[in-house]
PDB file of N, CA, C and O in Angstrom, chain B, residues numbered from 101:
ATOM      1  N   MET B 101      20.533   7.805 -15.086  1.00  0.00           N
ATOM      2  CA  MET B 101      19.882   8.764 -14.246  1.00  0.00           C
ATOM      3  C   MET B 101      19.068   7.928 -13.236  1.00  0.00           C
ATOM      4  O   MET B 101      18.549   6.824 -13.401  1.00  0.00           O
ATOM      5  N   VAL B 102      19.088   8.915 -11.895  1.00  0.00           N
ATOM      6  CA  VAL B 102      18.492   8.297 -10.756  1.00  0.00           C
ATOM      7  C   VAL B 102      17.134   9.201 -10.433  1.00  0.00           C
ATOM      8  O   VAL B 102      17.120  10.431 -10.405  1.00  0.00           O
ATOM      9  N   VAL B 103      16.150   8.450 -10.228  1.00  0.00           N
ATOM     10  CA  VAL B 103      14.691   9.285 -10.032  1.00  0.00           C
ATOM     11  C   VAL B 103      14.382   8.706  -8.857  1.00  0.00           C
ATOM     12  O   VAL B 103      14.527   7.500  -8.658  1.00  0.00           O
ATOM     13  N   SER B 104      13.854   9.679  -7.843  1.00  0.00           N
ATOM     14  CA  SER B 104      13.353   9.514  -6.656  1.00  0.00           C
ATOM     15  C   SER B 104      12.048   9.261  -6.584  1.00  0.00           C
ATOM     16  O   SER B 104      11.319  10.149  -7.027  1.00  0.00           O
ATOM     17  N   LYS B 105      11.409   8.047  -6.035  1.00  0.00           N
ATOM     18  CA  LYS B 105      10.143   7.553  -5.921  1.00  0.00           C
ATOM     19  C   LYS B 105       9.774   7.121  -4.539  1.00  0.00           C
ATOM     20  O   LYS B 105      10.592   6.645  -3.751  1.00  0.00           O
ATOM     21  N   ALA B 106       8.632   7.290  -4.302  1.00  0.00           N
ATOM     22  CA  ALA B 106       7.905   6.740  -3.026  1.00  0.00           C
ATOM     23  C   ALA B 106       7.384   5.377  -3.293  1.00  0.00           C
ATOM     24  O   ALA B 106       6.702   5.093  -4.278  1.00  0.00           O
ATOM     25  N   VAL B 107       7.780   4.459  -2.262  1.00  0.00           N
ATOM     26  CA  VAL B 107       7.188   3.019  -2.210  1.00  0.00           C
ATOM     27  C   VAL B 107       6.662   2.575  -1.001  1.00  0.00           C
ATOM     28  O   VAL B 107       7.292   2.405   0.042  1.00  0.00           O
ATOM     29  N   VAL B 108       5.394   2.383  -1.208  1.00  0.00           N
ATOM     30  CA  VAL B 108       4.582   1.839   0.090  1.00  0.00           C
ATOM     31  C   VAL B 108       4.142   0.277   0.083  1.00  0.00           C
ATOM     32  O   VAL B 108       3.658  -0.189  -0.949  1.00  0.00           O
ATOM     33  N   VAL B 109       4.287  -0.417   1.078  1.00  0.00           N
ATOM     34  CA  VAL B 109       3.957  -1.526   1.136  1.00  0.00           C
ATOM     35  C   VAL B 109       2.988  -1.880   2.311  1.00  0.00           C
ATOM     36  O   VAL B 109       3.447  -1.584   3.415  1.00  0.00           O
ATOM     37  N   ALA B 110       1.753  -2.446   2.311  1.00  0.00           N
ATOM     38  CA  ALA B 110       0.825  -2.682   3.323  1.00  0.00           C
ATOM     39  C   ALA B 110       0.828  -4.136   3.596  1.00  0.00           C
ATOM     40  O   ALA B 110       0.585  -4.982   2.735  1.00  0.00           O
ATOM     41  N   THR B 111       1.148  -4.420   4.984  1.00  0.00           N
ATOM     42  CA  THR B 111       0.926  -5.978   5.353  1.00  0.00           C
ATOM     43  C   THR B 111      -0.034  -5.845   6.278  1.00  0.00           C
ATOM     44  O   THR B 111      -0.429  -4.802   6.799  1.00  0.00           O
ATOM     45  N   GLY B 112      -0.480  -7.215   6.504  1.00  0.00           N
ATOM     46  CA  GLY B 112      -1.664  -7.701   7.356  1.00  0.00           C
ATOM     47  C   GLY B 112      -1.028  -9.127   8.041  1.00  0.00           C
ATOM     48  O   GLY B 112       0.039  -9.663   7.742  1.00  0.00           O
ATOM     49  N   VAL B 113      -1.872  -9.502   8.903  1.00  0.00           N
ATOM     50  CA  VAL B 113      -1.442 -10.862   9.727  1.00  0.00           C
ATOM     51  C   VAL B 113      -2.705 -11.777   9.767  1.00  0.00           C
ATOM     52  O   VAL B 113      -3.777 -11.262  10.086  1.00  0.00           O
ATOM     53  N   THR B 114      -2.649 -12.929   9.502  1.00  0.00           N
ATOM     54  CA  THR B 114      -3.846 -13.775   9.154  1.00  0.00           C
ATOM     55  C   THR B 114      -4.204 -14.253  10.735  1.00  0.00           C
ATOM     56  O   THR B 114      -3.584 -13.894  11.736  1.00  0.00           O
ATOM     57  N   ASP B 115      -5.185 -15.014  10.700  1.00  0.00           N
ATOM     58  CA  ASP B 115      -5.614 -15.635  12.150  1.00  0.00           C
ATOM     59  C   ASP B 115      -4.522 -16.581  12.425  1.00  0.00           C
ATOM     60  O   ASP B 115      -4.218 -16.804  13.597  1.00  0.00           O
ATOM     61  N   GLN B 116      -3.864 -17.194  11.399  1.00  0.00           N
ATOM     62  CA  GLN B 116      -2.540 -18.095  11.891  1.00  0.00           C
ATOM     63  C   GLN B 116      -1.511 -17.302  12.245  1.00  0.00           C
ATOM     64  O   GLN B 116      -0.561 -17.866  12.788  1.00  0.00           O
ATOM     65  N   GLY B 117      -1.458 -16.166  12.082  1.00  0.00           N
ATOM     66  CA  GLY B 117      -0.080 -15.438  12.426  1.00  0.00           C
ATOM     67  C   GLY B 117       0.713 -15.223  11.355  1.00  0.00           C
ATOM     68  O   GLY B 117       1.754 -14.588  11.528  1.00  0.00           O
ATOM     69  N   ARG B 118       0.323 -15.775   9.881  1.00  0.00           N
ATOM     70  CA  ARG B 118       1.294 -15.498   9.005  1.00  0.00           C
ATOM     71  C   ARG B 118       0.875 -13.964   8.355  1.00  0.00           C
ATOM     72  O   ARG B 118      -0.248 -13.467   8.264  1.00  0.00           O
ATOM     73  N   ARG B 119       2.399 -13.318   7.876  1.00  0.00           N
ATOM     74  CA  ARG B 119       2.241 -11.758   7.221  1.00  0.00           C
ATOM     75  C   ARG B 119       1.875 -12.178   5.761  1.00  0.00           C
ATOM     76  O   ARG B 119       2.374 -13.083   5.091  1.00  0.00           O
ATOM     77  N   GLU B 120       0.905 -11.321   5.441  1.00  0.00           N
ATOM     78  CA  GLU B 120       0.810 -11.194   3.876  1.00  0.00           C
ATOM     79  C   GLU B 120       0.835  -9.877   3.487  1.00  0.00           C
ATOM     80  O   GLU B 120       0.512  -8.966   4.249  1.00  0.00           O
ATOM     81  N   ILE B 121       1.317  -9.655   1.971  1.00  0.00           N
ATOM     82  CA  ILE B 121       1.228  -8.361   1.387  1.00  0.00           C
ATOM     83  C   ILE B 121      -0.204  -7.908   1.024  1.00  0.00           C
ATOM     84  O   ILE B 121      -0.951  -8.588   0.321  1.00  0.00           O
ATOM     85  N   LEU B 122      -0.485  -6.882   1.478  1.00  0.00           N
ATOM     86  CA  LEU B 122      -1.999  -6.611   0.894  1.00  0.00           C
ATOM     87  C   LEU B 122      -2.007  -5.622  -0.086  1.00  0.00           C
ATOM     88  O   LEU B 122      -2.984  -5.501  -0.826  1.00  0.00           O
ATOM     89  N   GLY B 123      -0.896  -4.800  -0.190  1.00  0.00           N
ATOM     90  CA  GLY B 123      -0.901  -3.877  -1.333  1.00  0.00           C
ATOM     91  C   GLY B 123       0.627  -3.428  -1.584  1.00  0.00           C
ATOM     92  O   GLY B 123       1.452  -3.638  -0.695  1.00  0.00           O
ATOM     93  N   VAL B 124       1.008  -2.807  -2.801  1.00  0.00           N
ATOM     94  CA  VAL B 124       2.188  -2.168  -3.009  1.00  0.00           C
ATOM     95  C   VAL B 124       1.808  -1.103  -4.065  1.00  0.00           C
ATOM     96  O   VAL B 124       1.036  -1.315  -5.001  1.00  0.00           O
ATOM     97  N   ASP B 125       2.463   0.109  -3.800  1.00  0.00           N
ATOM     98  CA  ASP B 125       2.242   0.980  -4.865  1.00  0.00           C
ATOM     99  C   ASP B 125       3.628   2.094  -5.066  1.00  0.00           C
ATOM    100  O   ASP B 125       4.341   2.399  -4.110  1.00  0.00           O
ATOM    101  N   VAL B 126       3.790   2.481  -6.098  1.00  0.00           N
ATOM    102  CA  VAL B 126       4.950   3.562  -6.393  1.00  0.00           C
ATOM    103  C   VAL B 126       4.433   4.807  -7.008  1.00  0.00           C
ATOM    104  O   VAL B 126       3.681   4.865  -7.981  1.00  0.00           O
ATOM    105  N   GLY B 127       4.900   5.753  -6.357  1.00  0.00           N
ATOM    106  CA  GLY B 127       4.655   6.972  -6.760  1.00  0.00           C
ATOM    107  C   GLY B 127       5.496   7.980  -6.841  1.00  0.00           C
ATOM    108  O   GLY B 127       6.678   7.719  -6.617  1.00  0.00           O
ATOM    109  N   ASP B 128       5.183   9.148  -7.123  1.00  0.00           N
ATOM    110  CA  ASP B 128       6.183  10.459  -7.329  1.00  0.00           C
ATOM    111  C   ASP B 128       6.683  10.858  -5.859  1.00  0.00           C
ATOM    112  O   ASP B 128       7.869  10.947  -5.542  1.00  0.00           O
ATOM    113  N   SER B 129       5.762  11.050  -5.143  1.00  0.00           N
ATOM    114  CA  SER B 129       5.798  11.613  -3.660  1.00  0.00           C
ATOM    115  C   SER B 129       4.648  10.847  -2.666  1.00  0.00           C
ATOM    116  O   SER B 129       3.796  10.040  -3.040  1.00  0.00           O
ATOM    117  N   GLU B 130       4.853  11.279  -1.471  1.00  0.00           N
ATOM    118  CA  GLU B 130       4.076  10.655  -0.505  1.00  0.00           C
ATOM    119  C   GLU B 130       2.982  11.652  -0.212  1.00  0.00           C
ATOM    120  O   GLU B 130       2.590  11.748   0.951  1.00  0.00           O
ATOM    121  N   ASP B 131       2.523  12.304  -1.034  1.00  0.00           N
ATOM    122  CA  ASP B 131       1.504  13.495  -0.548  1.00  0.00           C
ATOM    123  C   ASP B 131       0.201  12.661  -0.454  1.00  0.00           C
ATOM    124  O   ASP B 131      -0.009  11.456  -0.592  1.00  0.00           O
ATOM    125  N   GLU B 132      -0.675  13.816  -0.147  1.00  0.00           N
ATOM    126  CA  GLU B 132      -2.143  13.326   0.196  1.00  0.00           C
ATOM    127  C   GLU B 132      -2.754  12.400  -0.722  1.00  0.00           C
ATOM    128  O   GLU B 132      -3.186  11.289  -0.413  1.00  0.00           O
ATOM    129  N   VAL B 133      -2.766  13.031  -2.113  1.00  0.00           N
ATOM    130  CA  VAL B 133      -3.417  12.510  -3.105  1.00  0.00           C
ATOM    131  C   VAL B 133      -2.889  11.002  -3.301  1.00  0.00           C
ATOM    132  O   VAL B 133      -3.748  10.134  -3.454  1.00  0.00           O
ATOM    133  N   PHE B 134      -1.501  10.625  -3.305  1.00  0.00           N
ATOM    134  CA  PHE B 134      -1.122   9.359  -3.206  1.00  0.00           C
ATOM    135  C   PHE B 134      -1.567   8.355  -2.320  1.00  0.00           C
ATOM    136  O   PHE B 134      -1.995   7.257  -2.675  1.00  0.00           O
ATOM    137  N   TRP B 135      -1.449   8.781  -1.082  1.00  0.00           N
ATOM    138  CA  TRP B 135      -1.830   8.003   0.094  1.00  0.00           C
ATOM    139  C   TRP B 135      -3.345   7.774   0.024  1.00  0.00           C
ATOM    140  O   TRP B 135      -3.808   6.695   0.394  1.00  0.00           O
ATOM    141  N   ARG B 136      -4.095   8.712  -0.420  1.00  0.00           N
ATOM    142  CA  ARG B 136      -5.765   8.680  -0.485  1.00  0.00           C
ATOM    143  C   ARG B 136      -6.117   7.509  -1.595  1.00  0.00           C
ATOM    144  O   ARG B 136      -7.027   6.698  -1.420  1.00  0.00           O
ATOM    145  N   GLY B 137      -5.378   7.532  -2.611  1.00  0.00           N
ATOM    146  CA  GLY B 137      -5.547   6.600  -3.678  1.00  0.00           C
ATOM    147  C   GLY B 137      -4.989   5.115  -3.204  1.00  0.00           C
ATOM    148  O   GLY B 137      -5.649   4.097  -3.413  1.00  0.00           O
ATOM    149  N   PHE B 138      -3.964   5.103  -2.678  1.00  0.00           N
ATOM    150  CA  PHE B 138      -3.363   3.632  -2.134  1.00  0.00           C
ATOM    151  C   PHE B 138      -4.381   3.040  -0.883  1.00  0.00           C
ATOM    152  O   PHE B 138      -4.585   1.843  -0.684  1.00  0.00           O
ATOM    153  N   LEU B 139      -4.860   3.962  -0.234  1.00  0.00           N
ATOM    154  CA  LEU B 139      -5.634   3.431   1.141  1.00  0.00           C
ATOM    155  C   LEU B 139      -7.030   3.036   0.276  1.00  0.00           C
ATOM    156  O   LEU B 139      -7.481   1.897   0.399  1.00  0.00           O
ATOM    157  N   THR B 140      -7.695   4.010  -0.599  1.00  0.00           N
ATOM    158  CA  THR B 140      -8.593   3.512  -1.369  1.00  0.00           C
ATOM    159  C   THR B 140      -8.537   2.011  -2.174  1.00  0.00           C
ATOM    160  O   THR B 140      -9.445   1.190  -2.302  1.00  0.00           O
ATOM    161  N   SER B 141      -7.544   1.974  -2.524  1.00  0.00           N
ATOM    162  CA  SER B 141      -7.173   0.714  -3.395  1.00  0.00           C
ATOM    163  C   SER B 141      -7.299  -0.422  -2.487  1.00  0.00           C
ATOM    164  O   SER B 141      -7.736  -1.522  -2.825  1.00  0.00           O
ATOM    165  N   LEU B 142      -6.891  -0.103  -1.305  1.00  0.00           N
ATOM    166  CA  LEU B 142      -6.602  -1.295  -0.222  1.00  0.00           C
ATOM    167  C   LEU B 142      -8.134  -1.732   0.401  1.00  0.00           C
ATOM    168  O   LEU B 142      -8.449  -2.910   0.571  1.00  0.00           O
ATOM    169  N   LYS B 143      -9.003  -0.613   0.702  1.00  0.00           N
ATOM    170  CA  LYS B 143     -10.299  -0.715   0.788  1.00  0.00           C
ATOM    171  C   LYS B 143     -11.068  -1.536   0.131  1.00  0.00           C
ATOM    172  O   LYS B 143     -11.764  -2.400   0.664  1.00  0.00           O
ATOM    173  N   ARG B 144     -10.965  -1.245  -1.441  1.00  0.00           N
ATOM    174  CA  ARG B 144     -11.605  -1.891  -2.467  1.00  0.00           C
ATOM    175  C   ARG B 144     -11.488  -3.434  -2.197  1.00  0.00           C
ATOM    176  O   ARG B 144     -12.446  -4.202  -2.265  1.00  0.00           O
ATOM    177  N   GLY B 145     -10.122  -3.821  -1.863  1.00  0.00           N
ATOM    178  CA  GLY B 145      -9.426  -5.279  -1.865  1.00  0.00           C
ATOM    179  C   GLY B 145      -9.921  -6.067  -0.938  1.00  0.00           C
ATOM    180  O   GLY B 145     -10.050  -7.261  -1.210  1.00  0.00           O
ATOM    181  N   LEU B 146     -10.316  -5.560   0.388  1.00  0.00           N
ATOM    182  CA  LEU B 146     -10.449  -5.917   1.964  1.00  0.00           C
ATOM    183  C   LEU B 146     -11.690  -6.192   1.989  1.00  0.00           C
ATOM    184  O   LEU B 146     -12.503  -5.589   1.289  1.00  0.00           O
ATOM    185  N   ALA B 147     -12.099  -7.439   3.055  1.00  0.00           N
ATOM    186  CA  ALA B 147     -13.466  -7.737   3.200  1.00  0.00           C
ATOM    187  C   ALA B 147     -13.565  -8.266   4.757  1.00  0.00           C
ATOM    188  O   ALA B 147     -12.607  -8.832   5.283  1.00  0.00           O
ATOM    189  N   GLY B 148     -14.597  -8.073   5.330  1.00  0.00           N
ATOM    190  CA  GLY B 148     -14.594  -8.521   6.802  1.00  0.00           C
ATOM    191  C   GLY B 148     -14.189  -7.700   7.643  1.00  0.00           C
ATOM    192  O   GLY B 148     -14.163  -8.000   8.837  1.00  0.00           O
TER     193      GLY B 148
END
């Protein structure tokens, strides 16, 4: 059985130019509720 899912990956770049993964999430769709939860979780984990 194949199930379609939405996968989002947020990346950032350090002062030294290295790319880092800031967050990953999997959801049933890319609706507003999914994005809001994902961005809120990133906001909680970031500082500066």
